[in-house]
N, C-alpha and C positions, 0 to 999 in steps of 0.2 A: 870411856863412855860418859855422856852427859845426859842431863834431863832438861826438859822444857823446850829445847830448840831455840834458845835465846839468840838475839842478834850477835852477841859476842861469840857464842858457840858456833854459829853459822859462819862467821868470819874466820874463825880458827879452822873450821873444816875446809875452807877454801885456800888456806895457806899451804904453800909448797912444803912438802915433807912434814906435815903435821903429825903429831903423835896421837891426836884425838881420832878415834876410829868411828865414832858416831854419837848421835844425840837423839833422844826420843822427843818428837814434836807433838804437842798437845793442841796446837792451833787456837790459843785463847782469843786471837783476833777475830775468830769466827763465832764465838759464843753468843755475842749480842744478837746477831741475826737469827740464830737458832732459837734462842730463848724467847725472842719477840714472836716468832712464828708459832712456837708452842703456846705462849700466853694467848695469842689471838685464837688459836684452836680451842683452848679452854673457855675463853669468853664466848665463843660461838657454839659452845656445848657440843663440840665434836669429840669423838673418841681420841684419846691420846695414849701413847704407850705408858706403862707403869714406870719405865726408866728410859732415859735418853743418854746414850753412851757416846763418847767421843772416840773417833777412829784415830788412834795414834799411828804415827809413821816413823820409821827409822830414817833419820838423816845421816848420810855418809858423804864423804867427799864427792862421790859419784852422783848422788841424788839431791844434794842440797839445792842446786840451781833449778831442779825440776819443781820442787815444792815452794821455793822462795826465789822466783826469777827476778823480782823487782828490788831486791836488797840494794843493789848498786845505785839504782835511781833514788831510793830513799836516802842513802848515805850522801850522795851528791847534793840533794835538795837541802839536807840539814846543814851541810858545810857552806852553802851559799848565803 
């Protein structure tokens, strides 16, 4: 098991016969959008929840492409 759902972990989950069975994804790439929306609500004096929680997901070899379908495109773009 892994944590964070890092690009390296996702790559390993896609490897044939991997020994990694899963990784918990926190989706930090989505934090900015959520925090800006929350900040704007506060600035507009709207009610906000006392806590904002992240919905973690379990990445497995079967689900990794569902949650991160663009990994291959990002890898190709970086190598170009």
